[in-house]
C-alpha positions in Angstrom: 0.1 -0.1 0.1 1.3 3.4 -0.9 0.9 6.0 1.7 2.6 9.0 -0.4 4.2 9.5 -3.6 6.2 12.4 -4.5 6.9 13.1 -8.2 9.4 15.0 -10.1 6.9 16.9 -12.5 7.6 20.6 -13.0 10.6 20.6 -10.5 13.1 20.6 -13.4 11.9 24.2 -14.2 15.2 25.6 -15.0 16.3 22.9 -17.1 13.7 23.9 -19.6 14.9 27.5 -19.8 17.7 29.0 -21.7 20.0 30.4 -18.8 22.5 33.1 -19.6 26.0 32.8 -17.9 25.5 33.3 -14.2 26.3 37.1 -13.4 26.6 39.6 -10.5 26.7 39.1 -6.6 24.1 38.4 -4.3 24.7 39.7 -0.6 22.8 38.4 2.5 23.5 38.8 6.2 23.5 36.3 9.0 23.2 36.8 12.7 26.4 35.0 13.8 24.2 33.8 16.8 26.9 31.0 17.5 29.7 33.4 17.3 33.0 31.8 16.5 31.6 28.4 16.9 29.2 28.9 13.8 29.6 26.2 11.2 28.8 24.5 7.9 27.9 21.2 9.4 24.1 21.1 8.7 23.2 19.1 11.9 25.4 21.3 14.4 24.1 23.7 16.9 26.1 26.5 15.2 25.0 25.9 11.6 24.8 28.9 9.5 21.4 28.2 7.7 21.8 31.2 5.3 24.8 29.2 3.8 24.0 25.6 4.3 20.4 26.2 2.4 22.6 27.4 -0.8 25.2 24.8 -0.8 23.4 21.5 0.3 20.2 19.7 -0.7 17.6 17.6 1.1 15.9 14.4 0.3 12.5 16.1 0.5 11.7 19.8 0.5 8.7 21.8 1.0 6.9 23.4 -1.8 5.4 26.8 -1.7 2.4 25.5 0.3 4.6 23.5 2.9 3.7 20.2 1.2 6.4 17.7 0.6 8.1 17.8 -2.9 11.2 16.1 -4.4 14.8 17.4 -3.9 17.3 14.7 -4.0 14.5 12.0 -3.6 12.3 11.9 -6.6 9.6 9.6 -5.1 8.7 8.0 -1.8 6.2 5.0 -0.8 5.4 3.1 2.4 4.2 -0.4 3.3 0.9 -1.2 4.5 1.6 0.0 8.0 3.9 2.6 7.5 6.8 0.9 9.2 9.0 0.8 6.2 9.6 3.6 3.5 11.4 3.3 0.2 13.0 6.3 -1.4 14.0 6.5 -5.2 17.1 8.9 -5.6 17.8 11.5 -8.3 20.1 10.3 -11.0 23.1 12.1 -12.2 23.9 14.4 -9.3 27.4 15.3 -8.2 28.8 16.8 -5.1 30.9 20.0 -5.5 33.9 17.8 -5.0 32.9 16.0 -8.2 31.9 12.7 -6.5 28.6 11.1 -7.4 25.7 11.3 -4.9 23.9 7.9 -4.3 22.5 5.9 -1.6 25.5 5.2 0.5 25.7 8.9 1.1 21.9 9.1 2.5 22.8 6.3 4.7 25.7 7.9 6.1 24.1 11.6 6.4 21.1 10.0 8.2 22.8 7.5 10.4 25.3 10.5 11.4 22.1 12.6 12.5 20.9 9.3 14.4 24.1 8.6 16.0 23.6 9.6 19.8 27.3 10.4 20.1 26.7 13.3 17.6 24.4 15.0 19.8 22.6 16.6 16.8 19.5 18.9 17.5 18.0 17.2 14.4 18.1 13.8 15.8 14.7 14.2 17.5 13.0 15.1 14.1 13.7 11.6 12.8 14.5 9.5 15.9 11.7 6.8 14.9 13.9 5.7 12.0 16.0 2.7 13.5 17.5 1.5 10.2 18.8 3.1 7.1 19.9 0.8 4.3 20.8 1.0 0.7 18.9 -1.1 -1.6 20.8 -0.3 -4.5 22.7 2.9 -5.7 19.6 4.7 -6.3 17.2 3.4 -3.7 17.1 3.8 0.0 14.9 1.8 2.7 14.0 3.4 6.2 12.6 1.0 8.8 10.9 2.8 11.8 10.5 1.6 15.3 6.6 2.2 14.8 4.1 3.0 12.3 4.4 6.7 11.2 2.4 8.1 8.2 3.9 11.5 8.0 7.6 10.6 7.7 8.1 12.7 4.3 7.0 15.8 6.5 9.8 15.3 8.8 12.3 14.6 6.0 11.6 18.4 4.9 13.6 19.4 8.1 16.1 22.2 7.0 18.9 20.5 8.7 18.4 17.1 7.1 20.9 18.1 4.2 22.9 15.4 2.2 26.8 15.2 2.4 29.3 12.9 1.1 29.9 9.7 2.7 32.6 9.9 5.4 32.9 13.6 5.2 31.7 14.3 8.7 35.0 15.2 10.2 35.5 17.8 7.8 32.0 19.3 6.5 32.2 21.9 9.2 34.6 24.0 7.1 34.3 22.3 3.6 30.7 22.6 3.4 30.6 20.2 0.4 27.1 19.4 -0.9 25.0 19.1 -4.2 23.3 22.7 -3.9 23.3 25.5 -6.5 26.4 27.2 -4.9 29.6 26.0 -3.7 31.9 27.2 -0.9 34.9 29.5 -2.0 35.8 30.5 1.5 34.1 30.6 4.9 34.8 33.1 7.6 32.0 32.6 10.4 32.1 36.0 11.7 33.3 37.8 8.4 32.2 37.4 4.7 31.7 34.0 3.4 31.9 33.5 -0.4 30.2 31.4 -2.6 30.3 30.6 -6.5 27.7 29.2 -8.7 27.7 25.5 -9.2 27.3 24.9 -13.0 26.5 21.3 -12.5 23.6 21.9 -10.1 20.8 19.4 -11.2 18.2 21.9 -11.7 20.2 24.2 -13.8 23.0 26.8 -13.4 22.3 29.5 -11.1 21.5 33.1 -12.4 23.9 34.6 -9.9 27.6 34.1 -10.4 28.6 34.7 -6.7 26.9 35.1 -3.2 28.4 36.6 -0.1 27.2 35.8 3.3 28.0 38.6 5.8 28.1 38.4 9.6 26.0 41.4 11.1 24.7 40.2 14.6 22.7 43.5 15.4 19.3 43.7 13.6 19.5 47.5 13.3 23.0 47.1 11.8 21.5 44.6 9.4 18.7 47.1 8.2 21.4 49.8 7.8 23.3 47.6 5.6 20.3 46.9 3.5 19.5 50.7 3.3 23.0 51.3 2.3 23.4 48.8 -0.3 25.8 46.5 1.4 23.3 43.8 1.5 20.4 42.7 -0.9 18.1 40.9 1.5 16.8 41.0 5.0 14.4 38.6 6.3 13.9 40.5 9.7 12.1 43.6 8.7 9.5 44.9 11.3 6.0 46.5 10.1 7.4 50.0 11.0 10.6 49.4 9.0 8.5 48.2 5.8 6.7 51.5 5.6 10.1 53.3 5.2 11.3 50.7 2.5 7.9 50.6 0.6 8.3 54.4 0.0 11.5 53.9 -2.0 11.8 52.5 -5.5 15.2 51.1 -4.4 13.6 48.2 -2.4 10.9 45.6 -2.7 8.8 43.9 0.1 7.6 40.5 0.2 4.8 39.8 2.7 4.3 36.1 3.6 2.2 34.2 6.1 4.3 31.7 8.2 4.1 29.5 10.9 7.3 31.3 12.5 6.8 32.6 16.0 8.5 34.6 18.5 7.9 34.5 22.4 9.4 33.8 25.8 10.4 30.9 27.6 10.0 30.4 31.4 12.0 27.3 32.6 9.7 24.8 34.1 12.5 23.2 36.2 13.1 26.5 38.4 11.3 28.1 40.9 8.7 30.0 40.6 8.0 28.7 37.1 8.3 25.1 38.3 4.7 25.6 39.6 2.0 25.0 36.9 -0.3 27.7 38.2 2.6 30.4 38.0 3.1 29.3 34.5 -0.4 29.8 33.6 -0.5 33.1 35.2 2.4 34.2 33.2 0.4 33.4 30.2 -3.0 34.6 31.0 -1.5 38.0 31.7 -0.7 38.4 27.9 -3.0 40.3 25.7 -2.0 38.6 22.4 -4.0 40.6 20.1 -2.6 43.8 21.6 0.9 42.2 21.0 0.0 41.5 17.2 -1.1 45.2 17.0 1.6 46.9 19.0 4.5 44.7 17.7 3.7 43.6 14.4 1.4 46.2 13.2 -1.4 43.6 12.7 0.9 41.4 10.8 0.5 38.2 12.7 -2.0 35.6 13.7 -2.6 35.1 17.5 -1.3 31.8 18.7 -2.4 30.2 22.0 1.0 29.1 23.2 1.0 26.2 20.5 4.0 26.2 18.1 1.7 24.5 15.5 1.3 26.9 12.5 -2.0 28.6 11.5 -2.1 26.7 8.1 -1.1 23.1 9.7 -3.7 20.4 9.2 -3.1 19.5 12.8 -3.7 23.1 14.4 -5.8 23.2 17.4 -8.5 25.8 18.0 -7.8 27.2 21.5 -9.3 30.3 23.3 -6.6 32.1 25.2 -8.1 35.5 26.0 -6.3 37.8 28.6 -7.6 36.9 32.0 -6.0 39.3 34.8 -8.3 38.4 37.7 -7.5 34.7 37.0 -3.9 35.2 36.9 -4.0 36.9 40.0 -5.8 34.2 41.8 -3.4 31.4 40.4 -0.4 33.5 41.6 -2.0 33.8 45.1 -2.8 30.3 45.1 0.7 29.3 44.4 1.8 31.3 47.3 2.5 34.6 45.6 -0.2 37.0 46.7 1.9 39.9 46.0 2.9 39.0 42.7 6.4 37.7 41.3 9.6 39.4 39.8 10.6 38.1 36.6 14.2 38.9 35.0 13.4 38.6 31.2 16.6 38.5 28.9 16.3 39.8 25.5 18.6 40.8 22.5 18.4 42.8 19.6 19.4 39.8 17.6 15.7 39.7 16.7 14.4 43.1 16.2 11.1 42.6 17.7 12.2 41.0 21.0 12.7 44.4 22.7 9.5 45.7 21.7 7.7 42.6 22.6 9.1 42.4 25.9 8.2 46.0 26.7 4.6 45.3 25.6 4.4 42.2 27.9 5.9 44.2 30.8 3.1 46.6 30.5 0.4 44.0 30.2 1.7 41.8 33.1 2.0 44.4 35.3 -1.7 44.5 36.1 -1.5 40.9 37.4 1.4 41.6 39.6 4.1 40.3 37.5 6.8 42.6 37.5 9.1 42.2 34.5 12.6 43.5 34.5 13.9 43.5 30.9 17.6 42.3 30.7 19.4 43.5 27.7 21.8 41.0 26.5 24.5 41.0 23.7 23.5 39.5 20.5 26.8 37.8 19.8 26.6 34.4 21.3 22.9 34.8 22.4 22.1 31.0 21.6 25.1 29.7 23.3 25.3 31.9 26.4 21.7 33.0 27.1 19.3 30.9 25.6 18.7 27.7 27.7 20.8 29.2 30.1 18.7 31.8 31.9 15.7 31.2 33.5 13.4 33.4 31.5 14.6 34.3 28.0 13.2 35.6 24.4 13.0 32.7 21.8 12.0 32.2 18.4 11.4 29.3 16.2 10.9 29.0 12.2 7.9 26.8 10.9 7.9 23.2 11.4 5.2 20.5 10.8 3.0 19.9 13.8 4.8 16.5 14.9 8.4 18.0 14.6 7.5 21.2 16.4 5.7 19.5 19.3 8.4 16.7 19.7 11.3 18.9 19.0 10.4 21.7 21.3 8.6 19.8 24.2 9.1 16.1 24.5 10.8 15.2 27.6 14.0 13.9 25.9 14.3 16.6 23.2 17.6 18.3 23.2 16.4 21.7 22.3 13.5 21.2 25.0 14.1 25.0 25.8 11.5 25.2 28.8 12.9 21.8 30.3 9.4 20.7 30.0 8.9 17.2 31.3 5.4 15.6 31.2 4.8 12.0 30.7 1.2 12.3 29.4 2.2 14.9 27.0 5.0 12.3 25.5 2.4 9.6 25.4 0.2 11.6 23.2 2.7 12.4 20.8 3.9 8.7 20.6 0.3 7.5 20.0 -0.2 10.1 17.5 2.8 9.2 15.5 1.5 5.5 15.4 -2.0 6.2 14.3 -2.8 5.6 10.8 -6.1 7.3 10.4 -6.1 11.0 9.8 -8.9 11.9 12.0 -7.7 9.9 14.8 -4.3 11.3 14.5 -5.4 14.8 14.2 -7.4 14.5 17.5 -4.2 13.3 19.2 -2.3 16.2 18.1 -5.0 18.6 19.0 -5.2 17.1 22.4 -1.3 17.4 22.8 -1.6 21.3 22.2 -4.6 21.6 24.6 -2.3 19.8 27.1 0.3 22.3 26.5 -2.0 25.2 26.9 -2.7 24.0 30.5 0.8 23.1 31.5 3.6 24.7 29.3 6.3 27.4 30.3 6.3 29.0 26.9 4.5 32.1 25.9 3.8 32.0 22.1 1.7 35.0 21.5 1.7 34.9 17.7 2.6 33.3 14.3 4.3 36.1 12.4 3.5 37.4 8.9 7.1 37.7 7.5 8.2 40.8 5.7 11.2 40.3 3.6 13.0 43.4 2.3 15.2 43.2 -0.8 17.0 45.5 -3.1 15.3 46.3 -6.2 18.1 44.9 -8.2 17.3 41.4 -7.2 14.6 39.5 -9.1 13.1 35.9 -8.9 13.4 35.8 -5.1 10.1 33.9 -4.7 8.8 31.5 -2.2 11.0 32.5 0.9 8.6 30.8 3.3 8.9 27.3 4.4 12.7 27.4 3.8 11.8 26.9 0.2 13.7 29.6 -1.9 14.8 28.3 -5.2 18.2 29.9 -5.0 19.4 28.9 -8.6 16.6 31.2 -10.0 17.4 34.4 -8.5 19.2 37.3 -10.6 20.7 40.4 -9.9 20.9 43.4 -12.1 
């Protein structure tokens, strides 16, 4: 029985077009969030996504609607109970070093992610795979520990890039992949240079070179865009977009997403280890007010679930602000006079400081006294996030199963709130094994409702992303879902 089949039709778009010789240089910034530990290893904590997305390919990638579509795998199918999946690979693909891509590279790349000694954050996304084997040079079989009908959704993970067999010890600096651009030089905190890969399987890129420049501060990145030092900035705020839209030197793309920003309160430390305190912290938030004041209306209210508004498993939850109940819960937990919270934020994400100020004003009515602690952007992810008791956070869109498992499962590496709940874990495990869609959806909804009652993460909204680009850039489409077709981009 075939559970899902991905087809190649329409994806060799560039192969049917008569592309001219690649010309020009496209420049983009990255945040240097891991400082000197930044890396080209796609499964490492310090990976620089703005680079790896251009030099490496996945087996399965999202289309513009977020659905699984072929990349290095051209089709996939499952047995009757979805415990075995077979992937057929694309023929004639070569890595940047000239070696041929094949099934052994897939086995190596996935086994490396699954190896506990690698301690990769991507491991939780595909932890249900217990065996990866090459059937032949162009076919791979994945054996799961339980039934799982949504495996193609998880193979879209932006970290699951294919690398050459045996390259794990050097990939962090060589960056060898099959993507439309190849590495020329890597400077984690400076300028990384890429060149067009004329052998890319979807056709030669339109841009000859790319420069990925380390700029930690959001305001500095905006100034670089305004000054012509970079050609694209993904973190444009609603206020900044007005300025850019008034100039013929820039373009603005408006993209609804499942990306979210919020605050994490560690559930393993007082006072946040009390579920009543956690609920009070979240009930104090006026989410629509946050959408209006922080995002200029450009967001969709989220009720502390990481599942995006367009996801098939999204739960419908009511999360209206309730100051009286928040006060009562704090008093019941032993804090009749309220609590003090040190909330750590950085300018790495331009909306964090504003979001923190809005929350500070809203929460004060419930006796929650928020002290905003400004911390450096450089090294935020290594020195502040998952280190301090209350911090700002953000995540890009993920399918429901991946988001819930990666952010909240007790054993997940990036369980940023240190949330441990056996009942929640059991719901996720049961959902993964359920082959009936309606029954599976009910379980994922129940898991999100459980989070609303118990979680330590305030997720006020899913953002409508505003992407600013130089007017000299064309064909930069489909920037949502990490699905940019970089080989199609051109510069004037």
